[in-house]
N, C-alpha and C positions, 0 to 999 in steps of 0.2 A: 504494500500500500504506500502511496506517495504522500507528500505533504505532512508527514508526521513530525512532531517535535519531540526531541529526546529530553526527557526529564531525569531527575535523580533516581527515580524508582521505575523507569521504563518509558515507553513511548506513549504519546498523547495525540489525539486527533482534535483539531479545532473545527468547530461548527459555527458558521457565520451566516447571518441573514442581514440584508441591508434594507433600510427604509429611506428611499431617496425622495427628497422634496424638490420639485422642479417648478419654478415660476413660469406660468403660462405667458407666452408672448401675446399680449393683447393691449390695446390702448386704454381700456377701461377695466375696472375691477370686476370681481366675480358677481357681486350683487349691487353695484352702484356705478355711476357714470364718472367717478373720480379718476383722474389720470394715474398712470403707473410708471412714468419715466423715472429712471434711477438718477439719484444725485440732486433732486430738487431740495429747496430750502425746507427745513423741518416743518411739518404740519401745514404744508401748503397744498397738499393733494388729499384732502380729507372731506368726504361728504357727510351729511347728517346721518346717513345710514352707517358709515364707517365709525363714526363717533358714538353710535348707539343712542341717539336722541330718542326720547319716548315717542311712540307712534310711527316711527319710520319702518317701512316694509321693504324687504329685499326683493329685487327683480333680477332674475338670472340673465347673465350675459350669454347669448347664443354662441358667440364666437369662441368663448372659453370651452363650451360644451363640444364644439366641433374640434378644437385643438386636442381635447382629451380623447375623443374618439379616434382621431388620426394617430395619436400616440399609441393607443391600444392596437390599432391595426398594424402599426409599425413593429410591434413586438409580438405579432402573431397571436394576439389574445382574443378572448371572447368579448363581444360587445353586448352588454345587457340592455335590452330594449326598454326595461323599466328599472329605474334606480330611485333611491330615496335620500333626501338630505336630512341629517340628524343634527341635534344640538349636543355638542360635547362640552360639558360644563367643567370649567376650572377658573381660578381667579388669579389673574396677573394684572399688574398696573397697565400693561400695554394691550390688554384685551378688554375694551370698554364695555361690551355687553355682558361680560362674565361667562360667556360661552363662545364656542367657535362653531360656525356652520360647517359641517363635514359630512362624510358618508361613512356608514359603519357596516351593517349587515347586507345592504343592497347597493354595492358600488356600481359605477357606470361601466367599469371594465373588470372582467374576471380573469381567469387563468391564462397565462401566456408563457413565453420564454425568450431568453436572450442568449445568443451563441457567443461565447467568449473565445478569443484567440490567445493561445498560450505560447510562451517563448520557444518551446520545442517544436512548434508547427502544428500541434494538435489543437482540437477545439473541444469545448464542453458546452452543453446546454444548461443554463441556470434557469430554474422555474421562477415565474412571477406569479404571486398569489392573487394580486389585484392591483388596480389603479383606481384611486378615488379622488374626487375633486373636493377641495376645501378652501376656506379663507386662510390667508396668512395672518399672523398677529402683528402688532406694531413692534417697535424696537425700544428697549430700555437702555439708556446711556448712563453708565455709572462713573464715567471719567470726566464729566463736564464741571463737577462741583465737589468740593471736599465732603459735604454732608448730605447732598441731595441727589436723587436720581431723576434724570430728564426723560421724558417720553416723547417719541416721534411716531405719529400715527400714519405717516405716508404709506407705509407698507401694509397697514391694517386693511384687510379686505382684498388684497391682491390674490388672484387665483393661483392656487397651488395644485399640482398633481402629485399625490403621494404614491410612489411606485414601490410596492412591497415585494421583496424577493422571497422565495422559499429558502429554508436553511440549507441550501445546496453548496454553498461556497466553503472551501476547505483550507484556504490559506490567504494571507495578506496579499500575495501576488494575484490570486484569482479575484479577490475583491477589487483590486486596482484595475484589472482587465475588465471586470463587469462595469465599473463606473465609467471607464473610458468608452466602452462600446455603447452603453446607454446614452452617454452625452453625445456621442457621434450620431446616433439615431435621432435624437431630439433635434440636433442642429440640421440634419438633412431634412427632417420633416418641417422645420421652421416653427416648432411648438414651444421650444425653450432655448434661450441663447447659451445656456450651459456655463455662464461666467461665474465660476465658484468664488472668485475673489470679490464679487459684488453680492454674493449670497443668493443668486438666482438658482443655484443648484447646491444642495448640501445634503449630508448623509447622517443618519442615525445608524450606528453599527451595533448589532446584537451579537455578542460573542460568548461562547461557552466551550468547555473542553470535556473530553471523555476518553476513556480507554478505546482503542480502535474498534469500531463497530458496536460499542457498548451503549448503554442507556444515555439519553441526552442529559447533559449537566445543567445546572442553574445558569441562566444567562445574565449578563450585565449589558446594559445599553449605554453606548458612548454617544452623546448627544451633539448634534449640529457641527459635524466636522466639515470644513469648507475647502479642502483640497485633496486630490487623489493621493499625494504623498503623505499627507497627514492621516488619511483613512488607513493606509497601509501601516504606518508607524503606530497608530493607536491600536489597531487590531493585534499587531505583533506584541506590543507591550502588554496589552490586556490579557492575551492568551498566556503569556509567560508568567504574568502576575498570578493568574488563577492556578496554574500548574504548581508554582512554588507554594502557594497558600494551601492547596489540597495536600501536597506531599509533606508539608509541615504539620498536618493534622487539623488544619482550619477548614472552614466551610464558606463557599462562595454564596453571597446573598444576592437576591434579585434587587438591583438598584440601578439608578441612572447616574452615569459618570460623565465628567468632562475631560477632554484631552488638552493638556498643557503642552503646546508645541515648543515652548522655550525649554522646558525641562524634559520633554520627550516622555511624559508619563500621564496616566489617567488618574483622576482623583474623584472621590465621591461627591455627588451633587445633591441627591435626595433618594429616598426609597422609591422603588419603581411602582408607579400607579398601575392598577389593574383596570380592565374595562369597566367594572362596576363602579370604580371610583369616579368615573366621568359622568355617570348617570345619563347615558345616551337615551334620547327619545326623539321621534320624528319631529322635525321643525313644523310647528302648526301654521307658519306663514308661507310654507312652500308646498305645493302639490307634488306628487311623485313626478319625476322626469320621465316622459315617454318619448322614445325615439322611433323614427320611421325606418323600416328595414331598407326601403329603396334609397333613402338618403345616405344610409351607411354604405350601401353598395356603390353609390356614386363617389363617395369619399375614397373608397378602396381603389376604384379605378383611377382616381386622380393622384394617388400617392406617387411621389418621386422615386427614382431608383435609389435604393438604400445601400448602405456600405457593403454588405455581404454580396449583393447582386453585382455591384460595381466592381468589387474585388474579383469575382469570378470572370467578369467580362474583360478586365484588364489582363488576367492570366491567359484567357482563351484567345482574345482578339489581338492583344499587343505582345503576347509571348513573355510577359513579365514573370519574375519569380513570385511565389506567394508572399514572400517577405516584402519585396519592393511594392507589390500591389497593396499590401496591408498598410504600409507606411503612407502611401499616397491617398488611400481612401479614408484614412482616419478623420480627416477634415474635408468637408465638401469643397471648400475654397481651394484646397491643395489639389484635389482630384480634378477640378475644373481647369485650374491653371495648367496642370500636366497635359490634359487632353488638348488644350489649345496649342501647347508647344509640340506635342507629338503628331498632330494632324498632318498627314502627308510626309512624315519624316521617320527616321529610325527610332522606334518607340523605346528600345532599350537604352539608346544613347540619351534620349530625352529624359528618361527616368533617372539615369545616373547623374545628369546635370541638375535636375530639379531636387532630388533627394540629397545630393552631395554638395555641390558648389553653392546652389541657391539657398537651400535650407541652412547650410553652415554660415553663409554671409548674413542672412536675416537674423539668425540666432545671435551672432556677434553684434549686430546693429540694434538688437532688441525690437525688431519690427515684425508685424504679421505680414502674411503674403499679400494682403490687400494694399499694403503700403510699400510694396517692393519697388526699389528704384529701377529694377529691370523688369519690364513687362513680359508677358508670355510671347508677344509678337517679337520683341527685341531679342529674347533668348532664342526664339526660333530662327531669327536671322543669323545669329552667331552659329547655330548648328548647321545652317545651310552653307556657311563659309567653310566649315570643317568638311561637310559632305562633298563639296565640289573642289576640294584640295586647295582652296584659296589660302587657308592657314592650317597649320597642324594643330593637333589637340593640345600640345604644349603651349603654343603661342595663344591658343584660345583662352587659356587660363589667365594670361596677362591681359588680353582684350577684355575679358569678363571683369577683371578687377578695375580696369579703366572705365568700363560701363557703369559700374557701381559708383565710382567716384565722380564721374562727370555727367552721367545721364545721357551721353552721346550714343549713337547707333554703332553697332559693331563694324559695319562697312566703313563708316567715317573714320573710326579710330585706326583701322588697318591702313587706310589710305594716308592719313596724317602721319603715321609713325613708320610707314614703309615696312609693314609686317607681312606683306604678301609672301606666301611660301615659294621657295625656290624649287622649280620642277625641271629646270634645264639640266639635262644629264651631263652636258659638257662642263657646266659650272660646278656641279657636284663632283664630277670626276677630278677636276682640277684641285678642289679642296681636299679630296681623299689623297691624291698624289702628294700634295704638300705635307699632309699629316704623316704619311708613311715615310716620306723622305726625311722628316724631322725626327723620327723615332726608329732608326734602323735596328737598334738592339731589341726593342719591343716586338718588331716584326719578326725578327729571327726567333725569339722565344715563342711567339704565337705559332709560327710554322713548325716549331719543334714539339708542339703539343700543349702549350699553355693556353688553352681555350678561353680561360677567364679574362684574358687581355682584350677580348673582342669588345667588351663593353667600354673599355678605355678608348679604343679607336673611334667607336660611335660617338662618345662624348666629345672627343677632340674635333671630329668633323662638324658636329652640331655647334660647337663653340666657334669654330672658324667661320661658320655661315650665320652666326648670331641667332642660332636656333631656327632659322628659316628653311633649312633644307627639308625636303619631303622625306620623312623617316623611312617609308617603304623603299624609296629609291636609294637612300643612303645604305640600307641593309643589303639590297640587291647588288649594288655596284661595289660596296666594300668587300663583300664575301668573294666576289670575282677577283678583285685586286689582290686580296690576301692569299687566295688559292694559287694565284700565278707566281 
């Protein structure tokens, strides 16, 4: 069995389930017309419904319902034609009504699954229990005043999709792969932007340990983790904490914990509430939500190509390796950029340049592909210059660096700097003759069997031609000269 953790008294299996909260992309909130834009001044996007003024009635946002259905279809899940909104009762300063409108026993989306891609090239299906719609709460700010807590209700009432996995995940690495794939699907669908740093995607991690194949252990929930790296770190720490606790004779208690990223540890927050603590009951202000089967079928037909389908197409149509295809389809914008570059060109060469040179440069510059200084068309022009032997692959690296720096087109840079590749055999032969004449001892050693010197001669010829000689011609002509 894989993914086991070695403890002091033997091996342990980690059992993980994730509750992922995804902000729905919508211009208005779930039950009010208040705006949802991120970063607005505190309490400037709050309607009377969000602030829970007496007598205010919620009115459901059809677009949010559509976004939830599309997400359900994207994870191959059952769409329930009838769902019910409940009141989930708890009391926080940033929850004005004293309850959250959510879904409980009858969610809008039922069972589905998400296929995760593992580092060894294999895949696993992680079950999804349900997806339900609910309101987000506001935000309590504890660092604005030494003795007071400030409350910002801009987020109160924003539509959330809570996507609950089955306890099928068996390691921190699998949890990371699950969140990455889910975020990718949401972005392809356009139902959530997945910006974890802005809080529009965050995870509650349920972690327990047991002997391999044994009875499920008591779980602890790590609340509101807002990066994939932190999800993995929190799970790994919590699993090992529980193993040490049990092996030392202690007992894991069901509780909610927080992850302290600075210390790299989880710490207790409160005892874990059970369902009955929330006193769920159907919201009396909202009728059951009834969906039309034909409308759902139309949404299904209109779904975009999703990551797994695009990956399969990149492998079959472009001849890419599964690894390269996986890297390219992880973000919709990356996949689209690559397709623009590869159109009518050598797809493998395009993939190498996009995933290698371009991604490396953007990473150093701290830019997303949308802000790339080199457009897909400009990179395509560079590849065309390689393809027609105007420049070598080595010179292309220098041209690309200049494109990043100046924003100029590849052809203009080649012309300005005199970088056109030398393909004249006479000129290359003359350079080879000069190199061989300058190094007679090396020539003698090579002809005596010291084959490793061949690379030295190639380097000297390229140096003599300032890197402009066609590498294929250099190799062809050099071997003939050395053989003679």
